[in-house]
Structures are given as structure tokens and as C-alpha cells.
N, C-alpha and C positions, 0 to 999 in steps of 0.2 A: 570399841566402846561398849560398855556394859549396857544392854538394852533394858535391864531390869532395875532401873533406878526407882527409889521410893516415889519420886514425883510422878513418873509415868504410870507405875502400877497403882498408886493410890488414886490418881485421877480416873483410871479405868474402873476401879472398884467403886468409887463414888458414883460414876455414871450408871453402872449396872445395878447397883444396890439401892439407888435413890428411891424414895417413896413415890416419886412422880413417874417412875419407869413404866409401871403397869398401865398407865393411861396415856403415855406419850410416845411409845416407840413400837407398838404393834408386835408382830411375830418376831421381828429381829430383836427387839428388846427382851421379849420373853426368852428366846433362845440364848441371848447373851447372859441374862441373869442365871438361867439354868446351867450354862457352861461354867460360870463362876462358882455356882454351888458344887458342881462336880469336882472342880479343881480344889475347892476348899475341903471337900470330904477326903480326897486323895492325900492332900497335904496333912490333914489332921490325923489320918490313919498312920501315916509314916512317922508322924511326930509323937505317936503314942497317946493321942488325945482320947478322951472317954466318949462322951456324948457326941453325936454328929452335930456339926455346926449349924446354927440358924442364921438367917440373913442378918447382917450387922445393922444396927439401928442408930448408931451415933458415930461421931468422928473417931472416938477411941477404938471402938470395935472394928471400924474400917481400916484404921491404921495398923491395928494388930493383925488383921487378915492379910493386908498387903505385905507386911513384914514376913509372915509365914510363907506366903507364896514365893517371895524372893529367895528366902532361905532354901526352900525345896528345889527351886529352879537351879540355883547355883550348885546344888549337891547332886542332881540327877538330870542327865541330858534329855531323857525322854520327857520328863516333866517340863523341862525348859522349852522343848519344841512345842508342846501343847499350850503352855502359857503364852509363848510368842504368837501362836496362831490365834489364841483368844484375844490377846491385846490388839491384834490387827482388826478383829471383828468389832471390838469395843470402840476403836477409833471411828469406824463408820457410824456407830450409834451416837457417839458424842457429836459428830458432824451433822447429824440428821436435821437438827433445828437451825443449823448455822449456814444453810445454803444461801448464797447472796440473794437478798430480796430484790435487787436491781437487775438480776440476770434476765436474759431474754426469756419471754414467756411468763415472767413473774406476774402474779395476780395484781391488778390495778383496780381496786374497788371503786365504785361510784355510788356512794350511799346517801348523798345529800338529798333532802326532800325537795320537791318542786317549789318554785317561788311564784307567788301570785302575780298576774299581770298588772294588778292594781297597786303594787308596791310603790311607795312614795317616799322621797327624800332620803334621809340618813346618809347624806354625803359626808357629814362631819364624822360619822362612825367609820366609813370607808377611808376617809383621809387619815384618821388616827391610826388605823390598822396598817395602811400603806406606809405611813411614816415609820411605824415600828419596824416593818420589814426593811425599809430603806436604810435605817440606822446601821444595821449590820449586814444587810443584803444576804442573810443566810450563811454568813461565813465566807463570802466570795473574796477573791484576791483583790486587794486594794481598798477594802472597806476600812473605815477609820477604826471601828471597834468590831472586829470579826466575832461572830457569835459562836459560842461553844455549846449551845443548846438550842432547842426549838424556840422560835418567837412565840410569845403567849400573850393573848389579850383576854381580859375578863370584862364582859359586857354586863353591867348591872343596871337594874331598874325595877320598878314595881310590876306586878302582874298586869298584863294587858297592854303594856307600853310598846310591845313589838320587838323584844330582844331577839327572839328566834328568827323572825323575818330579816332583821338587820344583819344577823350573823350569817344566815344563808346567802343574803345579797352580797356580803363581803367575800364569802368563800367562792361564789360563782364569778364575781367580778375579777378575782385574783387567780382564777383557775389556771391560767397560762403559766403561772410561776410554779405550779405544783403538778407536774406531769405524771407522778406516780400514784395518784388516786386521792380519793376523799373518803374518810370514815365519819360516820355520824351515829350518835346514840342519844336518845331521850332518857336522861337519868331519872326523870320523874321525882325531882327533888323538892317539890312544893312542901312535903312533910316527910318526916323520918319514916313513917309507916309505909309510904308508897315508894320511897327511894330504892332503886335497883342496886344490887351489890356489884362491886367492881368485877367479880368473877363472871357474872352473867354477861357483862359487856365484853370482857376480854375474850370469852369463848366465841361470841359472835364475830368480833373483829378478826380473831385468828382464822376462823372458817373463811371469812371473806378475803383474807390475805393468803389463802391457798393451803392452809394447814388442814389435812384430813382429820375428821372427827376423832379417829382412834390414835392420832398423834398429839392431841391437845392434852397437856398436863392436867391432872385432876385438881391440884391445889392452886390457889390464887397466886402464890409466889412464883411457882413454875410457869403459870400462864403469863404473868407480868414479865418474867425474864425472857420468855420466848417472844412476846409481843415487842419488847425493845429490840431483840435481835432481828425480828422480821421488819421492823421499821427503820433500823439503822441504815444510814446512807441514803435514805429515800427523801424525796421532796413531796410531802403530802400535806393535806389539810385534815386536821382532826377536830371535828366540831362536837363538843360535849355540852349538850343542851340541858338547861333546867337542873343545874347541879345543886346538891343539898349541902355538901361540906367538902372541905379540903381533903379529908380522909377518903371520901368516896372517889375523889379525882386522882389522887396520887398514883395508883397503879396504872392509870390510863394515859399518863403523860409520856409522850415520846420525847426522847432527848436528841433526836436527829437534828443537827443544826440547820438543815435545809427545809425543815417543816414549820408549819404554823398550827398552833393550838388555839382554838377559839372556845371560850367557856362562856355560857350564859347562866346567870343566877339572879334570883331576887334576894339572895342573902349576901351580905358582905363577907368576903373570904380573905381576910388579911394574910392568912398563911400563904396564899398563892403569891402574893407580892413579896413577902419575907423570904420564903423558901425557894421560889421558882422564878422570881423576877418578872411576874406578870405585870402588864400595863393595864390599869383600870380605864375603861371607856364607859362613861355613864350615858345611858340611853334614856332621854327624857321625853316628855310629851312633844308632839309635833307643834310647829308654829301655827299661827292662825291661817296663814296662806296655805301651808301644806295640809292642814286639817281640812280645809275647804276643798283642796285639790283631790285628796283621797276620797272624801265624801262624794265628790262629783264623779270620780272614776267608778265608784261602786253603784251609785244611783243612776248614773247616766247624765250627760250634759244637757239633754233636752228636758229632763225633769227639773234641773236646777235653774235653767234660764228664766222660766216663768215667774219664779218667786225667789230671786237671788238674795234679797235682803233677809228674808226669813230663813233661807238655807244657810246663810252665813251665821245667823243667830243659833241655828241648830248645831252647826259645826262647833261653835264656841261652847255650847252646852256640853259637848262631848269631851271637853277638857284636854284636847290633843291626844287622847288615848285611841290608838288604832283599833282596838277591840270594839270600843263603843262606836267609833265612826263606821266600821264595817257592818256591825249589826244594824245601825240606824240606816245606813245607805241601802242595805239589803231590804229593809222594810219598805222603803220608798220605791225601790225598783220592782218589788213584787206586788205592791198594792197601788193599782193604777189611780185610784181616787184619793189617796192619802196626800194631803197638801202639806207643804213645809210649815205653813202657819198653824195648822192643827197639830203638827208634830211638836212645834215649839211650845204650844199650850200644854201638851201632854207632859213634857219635861217639867214645866213649871208646876203643874198640878201634882206631879209625883213628888217633887221636892216639898211642896207645901203640905201635902198629906203626911209626909214623914215628920215635918216640923210640928204638925198638929198632934201627931201620935205621942209625942213626949219622949221618944227615944231616938237615938241616932244610929239606926241600923238600916241598911238598904233592904228593900223588899225581898222577902224570901231567902235572906242570907243568914248563915250562922254567925255567931260572934267572932269566929276565927277565920273569916275571909282574909285574903292575903294582901300584905303590903311588903315593902322592902325593909327587912329587919334581920339583925344578926340571929335572933332566937326563933325566927319563923312564927312570931306571934303578931299577926297582922292587926291593922287598925282601920276600922271603918267608922269609928265613933264620931267623926267630924262631919257626917253627911248632912246634918242640919245646922251646923254651926256657921257663924259668919253671915255676911249679907246675902240675901236671896238673889241678888243680881249677878253674883260671881259666875264665871263661865261654867263651872262644874256644878252649879246649883247651890253654891254656898258652902261646899265642904272643903276640908283640908286634905283629905286622903286622896291620892291620885287614882285609886281604884274605883271611887264612887261613881264617876260617869259610866264606866263599863257596867257596873251593877245595875244602875238605873236603866241603861239601854237594854240590858239583857231582860229585865223585867217587862219593859215595854214591848220588846219583841215577842216575849212569851205570851203576852195578852192577845197578840194577833193570831196565834196559832189556832187552827181548827182543833176540836176536841180530841180526835184520834192522834194527831201529831203532838199535841200537848201531853197526852198520856204517855206516848212512847218516849218523849223527851224526859219525862219524870222517871219512868221506870228504868231507863238505861243508866241513869245517874246513881242508882242505889249502891253500886260498887265502883271503885276506881279501876275499871277495866283498862288495861293498857291500850287496846283498841277494840273496835266492835265490828265484827263481820255481820253480814245481812242475816245469816241463820240465827245468830244469837239474839239479834234485835227482834226477829220474828217470834222467837221463843219467849222473850221477855213480855211482849205484848199479846202473846197467845193469838197470833194471826199468821197468815201465809207469807211466804217470802216475797211474793210480788207486791203485796200491800206494804210490807216492811220496807222494801226497796224504795217505793214511792215516798213513804213518810221520811225515810232517811234523807232522800234527795231534797225534800222540803226543808228539813232542819238544816241541811248544809247550805241551801240557798239563803236561808235566814242568818247564816253565820253563827248558828247555835251549835253546830258540829263542824269539825274540820275533817276533810277527806284526806286520809293518809296513804291510800293505795287503792287499787281496784276494789271497789265495794267494801272498803274498810274505813271506819270513822273513829274519831275520838273527841272528847270534850276538852276545851280549855279548862284549867283548874277552877277558875272563878265561875265559869258557866256551870260546871258540874255541881259545885256547891249550891248554887242557886236552885238547880233542878232537883237536887237531893232534898233540900228543905221543902220545896213545893210538894214533892212526892209524899213526905211524911205528914205534911199538913193536909193534903187533899185526898190521898189514897188510903191512909191508915195502915196500921201494922199488918192486918191480914192480907190485904191486897199486895203490899210491898213484899211480904215474905213469899207469897205465891209467885210473884214475878221473879224473885231471886231463885227460887227453887226450880222454876221452869228453865231459867238460863243455865243453872248448874247442871240440870239433867241433860240439856242439849249438849253441853261440853262433855259430859260423861259418855253419852252415846257416840259422839264423834270420836272421842279418844279410843273407846272400845273397838269400834269398827276399824280404825287405823291400826291399832295394836295387833288385832287379829291378822292383819296383812303383813305387818312388819316382822312379827315372831309367830308364825303359824306353828301349830303342833304343841305348844306349851300348855300345861294345865294352869287353870286360874280359878278364881272364885268370883261370885257375884252374878246377879241376874242380868246385868248390862250386856254380857257377852251373848246371851241367848238371842238378843235383838240383832246381833250381827248376822243371824241366819234368817231374819225376817219373821221369827216366831216368838212365842212366849214360853220357851223351854224351861226346864227345871233350873232352880237357883243354884244347884250344886256346881262344883268346879271339877270338870274333867277335861281331858284334852280333846274330847270328841267335837265340842263346839268349835274349837280353834281349827281342827283339821277340816271340818266342813267348810268353815269360812275361808280357809286358806288353800283348799285343795287346788283351785283353778287360778290361784294368784300367780302373776307373772313378776319378773324382776322389776319391770317398769312400774307395775302397780305398787309393789313394796316400796320402791323409792319415792313414788308420789305420796304414799301414805306417810312415810317418814318425814317428807317435806311438809306435809300438812301438820304433823305433830310439832315440828320445829316452829312453824309459823304461829301456832296457838300455844306454844310453851308457856309464855308469861300469863296468858289468860287462864290456862289450866291451873297454874299455881294460885292465881287469884280465886278461881272457882273453889279450890280446896279451902282457902281462907274463908270465903263466903259461907261454904257449907258448915265449917266449924262454928263461925260466929252466929249463924242462924239455927244451929242445932240439928243440921241434916247429916247425922253421923253415918248413915248407910251410904249416902252419896259421897261423903268425904273419903272413906276408906276405899270405895270402889274407884274413885278417880285416881287414887294412888296406884291401885292395881292396874288401871288402864294406861298409866304412864311408864310401865315397865320397859316397853320397846323403845320409847323415847330416850330414857336415861341409859339403857343398856347400849344403844347404838351411838348416842351423841354426848353422853356425859352430863354436864351441868350438875355436878355433884353437890354443890351447895344447895341448889334448889331441891335436889333429890332428898337430901337429909331434912330440909325444912318442911317439905310437904309430908314426908313419911313420919316424922315425929307427930304431926297432927293426925296422920292416918292411924298410928298406933293407939293414940288416946281415943279416937273415934271408935275404933274396933273394940277397945276395952269397954267403952260405955255400951256398945251394942251387945257385947257378950254378957254384960251384967243385966241386960233386959231380955228381950226376945229376939235379938239379932243373931247372926251366924257366929257361933263360938269359935269357928276355925279362922276367922279373919285376923285375930290378934297375932297368931303365929305367922301368918302370911305377911302382914305388915312389918313385923320385926325382921323377918328374913330379908325382905326387900330393903329395909332401912340399913341392914348390915352391909349390903353391897354398896350403898352410898358411902358409908364409912370406909369400906375397903378402898374405894376409889380415891378417897382423900388420904389414904395411908394411916387412918386412925384404927389400927388393927385391934387394940384392946377393946374399944367401944364396939367394933364389929363382932368380936367374939362374945362379948356380953349380950348383945342383942340376939345372936344365934342360939346361945344357951337358953335365954329366956324364951325364944321362939319354940325350941324343942319342948320346953316344959309346958308352954301354953298349948301346943298341939297334943301333948300327952293328956293334959286335963280335958281337952275337947274330944279325945278319942280319935284324933285325925291322923291316921298313920301316914297318909301321903304327905301332909304338911311336915310331920316330924322327920320323915325321910329326907325331905328337901332341906330342912334346917341342918340336919346332920351332914348331908352331902356338902352343903355350903361351908360348914366348919372344915371339911376336908379341903375344899378349894382355897380357903383362907390359909390353911397349913401349907399348901403347895406354894403359895406366894412367899411364905416365910421360910422355905426350904425344910420344913418339918415333915419330911416325906414319910417317916414311920407313923407319925400321928395321922397324917392324911390317909394313909392306907387303912388304919384302924377305923377312921370315921366313914370311909367309903364302904367298908365291910359291914359296919353297923347299919348304915343306911339301907344296904341290900337286905339285911336281915329284917329291918322294919317293913320293907316292901313285901317281904314274904308273908307278913302277917295280914295282908289285905286279902280277904276272901274273894273268890270269883263273884262278880256282881256287886261288890262292896264299893264304898266311896273311894274313888280314885283307881279302881281296878282297870279301867280302860287305858290308863296311862302307864301301867306297870311295865309292859314290854319296852316302851321307849325309855323309861326311867332306868331300867336295868341296863340297857345298851349304853346310855350315857355314863352310868356308874362304872361299867366295864372299861370304858375309855379313860375315865379319871383314874381308875385303879392302875391301868397300864402306865400312865404318866407317873404315878407315885412310885411304882416299882422301878421305872427307868431312873428316877431321881436317886434311888438307893443303889444304882449300879447293878440291879438284878435284871440284866437284859433279856435272858432267855424267858424268865417268867413274864416280863413285860410284853415280849412279843406274843406269847401265848394269850395273855389277857387281851391284847389289842386285836388279835385274830378273832377272839370270842366276841369282842365288841362289834367288829365288822359283820360277823355272822348274825348277830342280834339285830343290827340295823337293817341288814338285807332281808330279814325275815318279817319286818314290820308290814302290816297290811297296807299302810300308806308310807311309801318309801321316803326317808329323809335323806335325800342325796347329798345335801350340803354336809351334814354331820358324817355321812359315810366317807366323804372326801377328807374331812378333818381327821378321821381315824387313819386313813391311808397316809396322810402326812405325818401323823405320829409314828406310824410303823416305819416310815422312811427315816425319821429322826432317830429312832431307836436303833435301826440298822447302822446308821452312821456313827452313833455313840458306841456301838459294839465293834466298830472297825470293819464293817462290811458294806462299803459303798455300792458294790454291784447289786446287792439285794435291795437297796433303796430305790433303784431306778423304776422298777415296775409299779410300785404303789404311787410314786410321784407322777408317773405318766398317766395313771388312772385318775389321780386327783386333779391333774391339769385339765383333763377332758371334762370332768364333772363341774369344776369351778367355771369353766368357759360356758357350759350349758346353763348354769345357774346365774350367770351374770355377775359373779363375785370377782370383780376385776382385781382388787387388791390382793385377795387370797390367791388368785391365779398367778399374779406377778410374784408373790412370795414363793409359791411352789416352783415356778420357773427358775427363780434365783437359787433355791435350794437344789433343784435338779442340776444346775450347772456345777455344783460342788461335787457331784458324784458322776460326772460325765464320763463316757467311755474314752473320749479323746478330746484334744483341744477344739476341734471343729464343732463337736457336740456341745461343749461348754459355751462357745461363742454363740451358737444358735440359740441356746436357752437364755443367755444373758441379753441378747438382742430382743428376744420375746419379752423378757421381764422389763427391759427399758421401755419398750413400746407401750406396754400396759401401764407402767407408772406414768408415762406421758399422757396417756388417755385420761387418767383421773387427776392429773395435776400434782402428783406426788413428787415434788422436786427433790427431796432427799433420796428417794429410790432412783430417780433419773441420774442424779449425780454419782451415786454409788456404783450403779451398773455401768455407767459410762466410763468411770475410772478403771473398773475391772476389765472392760473391753480394751481400753488404751494400754493397760499392762500387757495385754495379749497381742497388741499391735493390730487390733481388729476394729478400731473406731474410725 
């Protein structure tokens, strides 16, 4: 049988040349793509082609390349052997994302938020969801109508009615049916401006499903495809909370018949019913009996017993809204002398005051507080309409009782707690850590911690994790209006600036640990050394900060950046809106390590577009003129990750021009170097070589003691490594080996050794020896790289080096030993694709 069918070869070309490859397959993917580039060059030369081939960008170019490879393989036995070997490697790449998610050891995430012990009722919601499951029983044998897709329920209702709590209650009550785990995401869909993108959620889900960060595709479509593969055949609960639109939800829906998708939204989403067969479950106000029960659980039965009649009247005033009931019960529980009779009078007085004011808006609330509406245009206008004796105080809107209860709770706060409540609400922070709260209030963390606990006890904040809090949307709107009314523009702007600065310092400290040794701009990094060093950007500050950094500290720093990722993006938006341009672009600079290591390319592009504009405005004034080029270069890497190469090239070209205008040779060299890296991805090896040589020439123009001079030796070493890769891509192996030897010598001569990059150069040396047909020469550099990666704690890179070492083993026993090492390392980090691949190779050798 002919192994070189169009179907087989085209599938391999599609896999290796896909835009998602660079962000989804690690070193194996890079080598597979470079192997295809080498085959394409050989086939084109023999075909009499002119220009060297670039990476194919569309279906037509990929089909043409596959046809050329097949033609050359059928004509030349040597080429056929090499193509067959490459096809074998590409099969492993294609299978990397398709490792069975139900296999032993597969990640089983547990992401559901905790459920309060005061949760009350909602048995009707649980019954509706249970009935939905029972109708098809997840596709089980014997079901009347076996399901072909996941069961889906849409819980709808107004803000404050308790949709999230009801959904979490259902998911936990039904947990035994879903042994493969629970996924949860707050989609922040109260408004389009705050709604998270599907890509943000997909990346988080894939991480929790065991996909390493460097294996997550950069683009949303690739992420959605991998997500569906990872959830296929699994019995899971996926809770998508506070959705804004069907478009936001579509990429997040698993189709696995054994799973349950729960969606909560205050918006009507008819597309979910039409396109996905969702069952609508309406979540309404609690009954009078359950309202009283919830209020009793929060306030305490002993507080209710003395004035039961008045307590029942207060419960009725809350209109069956859990948010209002919880806030009101918390007031009674924390104020020993507050009577139910007094509380009933307060509600009545608040409603009467609104009626007398001549407008129908709840106290402290903007006109667009939320209700259940397709267009997200809420309605609180009925707060004074109707009879004054109605349970909700005479209003028609279901959110009015919650707004009234929030305002009454606010009036009880001590001045310092009330001030913190207002200042935290100035931005829609995804959640609020203690340090950020302390910065907003300009106080110490101990005081902030105490005040946050006070606000949480009053149900004005929700605790989302250890010392992390968030607002309910309605409560935040109330607090934000109060802040603008009571604190004024100056005080609110200062509070936002303090919070933004806190995030900037946090990110700079973490980034200096995650990527030590890199050059950077901005005074924020000087603080990582505990001093007020120069505002300039050299590598010295990073080397000082990172000299004693351990692998554990670097991982902890990266975890911290991951945890604050959404808050950092919000900090950039806040800085832009308040005109804090210096902080805006420096925040982007400080997120380099986060995005370089973890991706989140959509956020990368969104924040750095703002960073570019902020840097341009700074340069037009008295700010750092070097910042624009820096921001454009970093933005280009975000575009590269998304496969948007034309936009990346445009940004890098503009970055080089901006750095030339600023007289910033170091920045211009980086932009030119980055153009070379872009060309490497596109198989444009001759152009890459030219850019790397231009970058080296630009570095030569930096005088001793000049801006960036301290970083020149390391930059030269990196360029030598890149240049060696470009020469290898052209098949100029002898020159590549000489260049890589020069790179290694340059790294070893640095005053602060960069052992990780030394090991990377050794791996490149080994790959070049293998490409030149000399496997024996590849062993020594790989053995050295293995030792360094082990000492650096770079487990994935160590595993990759061990797997590569098996390819050039001296004998079968040596190959088995290194494959076993690679498999154990992949197991250590949960890299299921690597475990599967090395396991299969061991089985082929009869050694598993």
C-alpha cells in the first residue's frame, strides 16, 4: 500500500503548518514544523523552484505542498524514507491533544464555588434540572430519548434573585452523576463592557483539564476544538455563570452527552433554546415562608423569636430577593440593639422618601441598575409606583428591595468601612485582594483586612477565596454612585491611581522573578530592588532581582500573575480611562512574563493596544520616548501568538522606526531581532538571518556606558543562537554549528551565567548535528543540557531533551533508559500527550 496518499500527507502538513502550532505543541511542534520546512526546501530545489518556500498559509498552498512532497517521495527513495520518518513524528503531534480525557490520571477539576450554609429552598430548580437529566439520562442504554449532546439548563431571573446560588446548589446536589469534575466560570455578563471573552475562559478551563500552558492554542477556535476534545466522553458539570450573550457561551459548551451545562443569566438568551436545546428554568423570588426562613438563618433564630410579626413584615419588604434578605439579616445579626420594628420603619421611611423626592430611582443607584431584559437595559423606575403597602415597598421592579436593603446596610457602616466600600467600587475589579483594598483606602493591610471582613459580614461583599472578595453587580453600582457623590473626582481618582500602582508594583516584582535577566523600561522595576534606582531600562535591575531566585520562587511568581491576570487587565483599562499613561504602559511591560509563559493572547493584544497609545501620549509630552517602541514590540508577539503575522510585522516595523526616532539602539535591536524571529516562524530563513545580523550591527552602535550597554553581551549571545537556527533552516549546517558554538561561548562568558539559555543552545547544537546526519555528535550537548535543565527545575524542557536523546542513543538499552526518563518527567508535570507518546515508543521496543 502506498503510504504517501494525499489524505495522509495533507493531514500532516495541516497539523505542522497550522497557525496554532507555535502555541500548542511545544518543542515537538517546532521541530515538526522545521522538519516540514526542510523537506519543502529539498523538494523545491529538486523541482527547480526559485525562491525558497515560505510556510503555507491557506488550504491551496498546503495542498500544493503535499502534492510536491508526494511527487518527490515517489521519485527518490532517500526522500521517501525521510518523508516517512517525518510523517511518523507528525502523527504524534496530531495525537497530542487527543489523549483520552477519561484515562487514568486525567485531571478532574473541582472549580465550583462554595455554597453558603444559609442556602434556602430552590427545590423547584433542582427538580427541573433533575427531570432534564432523567429524560435522556445522559444517553444511557434504555433511555426513551437518548441524548446526543450535553444536557443544558438556562437559569434566568433578575439580579439579586439568587441564580448563582441555585445553580451551585444543583451542581453540588447532582455531583454523584458527574465523577469527571466540575468547571466554573463567572462570565461577568452584567454588561458588554465587563463580559469576559470566551478565550479567557477556555484557557483557564484547559489549564485545569491538564493541558500545559505551552500546549494551549493561541486562537479561540483552536482552544474551543481542544476543549471539546478534552471534555469528550466525560461526565462533567460546566457552570457558566452570569452570561451576557449566546455568542459568549457558544465556544464554552461541551457536547459530551454525559455532561450537564448550567447557564445563569439575567438576559433572555433564545438562541440557546433554538440552537442548543437548552431548557429554561426561571428563578423567581422566594415564597413568603422561605423568605422568612432565609432571614432567620442569617439573623439567627433567637433574634427573630422576640418580634416574629415584625420580622415577617421585614421579610415581606425584601420582596423574596435573597440579596436583600441576606443584607437585612446581616444588619440584624451584627447590630445587637436593632429591633425588627425599627427595621420595618426604616424600610417604610426609605420608600416614602423616594416617593416624596419625585423620582423613581433607588438611593445611590444609577439609572441603569439591572433587571432581566434582553438588551441589558434595566428598569428601576417603578420603585415608588403602586401602593405603599406592597411587599417590595410599592415597586414593580424585582431589584428594588435589594437596592433599598443595600442602602440601609450602607447607612449602618462606620465611616472607614463606608469609605472602603465606596472606593473599591470605582472599577469593576473581577475580585479584590487585601493588598489592593489597602492601596485603595491608603491604609495598612491589617486595617483593610478588618474592614473587608466587616463588609463581608454585612453581605456588601462576597468572599470568593482566601482573602479575596467581590461585589454583586447591583451592590457595586450603589457603592460607585455613592463614591462619586460623597468623595468627589479628586479623591476617587487618587484611590484608583493608588490601586493601579499597587498592581504595577506587584506585577513588576513577579515579572522580575519569572523572566530574570531581560532588559526592560520603567521605574517600577527599580522598586523590585527595594530602592529608587534610575528610570532607565537595563538588564541590571532584573539580574539583581533575579540572581537568588529559585525555580520554586519563579513558579510562585507566575502563579501570582496568573491569579491577578484579569485584575491587571482591568488596571490597564482604569489607567487609560483616568489618564494615567505612565502606569498604563508600565503595566503592559510588567505583564511580559505572564503572557510569554501562559499565553492569553487576546488579553495580550487588548492591553498592549492601550499600552501603545499611552506610550505615544507620553512621548508627545515629557514621558519616556523609548516606551512606544517597547510597547509595539511586545504587541507584535501577541499578534504572532494569534497567527496574525502581517499585523505583527507592521508593529515591529513601526517599533523599529519609533526607537530610531528616540535614539534608542537597544529597543531598535530588539524590534529587528523580533522581525527575525517572526521570519523563523514563517520559514523565511534568509530574511531571518538578515534581520539578526542587522540587530547585531545596531547593538554595536551602543557605546560603553550608553543606554542598554549592560545588556549587550547577553543580547549578542541570544542573537548568535537565533542566527544559528536561521542557518540550520537553510541547510548550512557547518556554519550553523560554528554560530551555535559562538553563542555557547558568549553565554558562558556572561558575568551572571544564564544556565537555562546555555542549555537551550546545547539542544540546538544537538538538533543541528542530527539534521546533518551525525547523531553521535548530538549526544554530548544533550547530556549537558539534561543536567542543566534538571538543576534549573525546567521539567518539560528536561523531558524534551531526554526524548531527543533517545533518538541518538548508542544502543537500544540507552534509548529505553532515556525514554523512561522522559516519560517519568512528563508524568511529573501531567503532560499526558508526552506520557502517551513515550509509552508507545517504549512498547514498540518491548520495554514497557
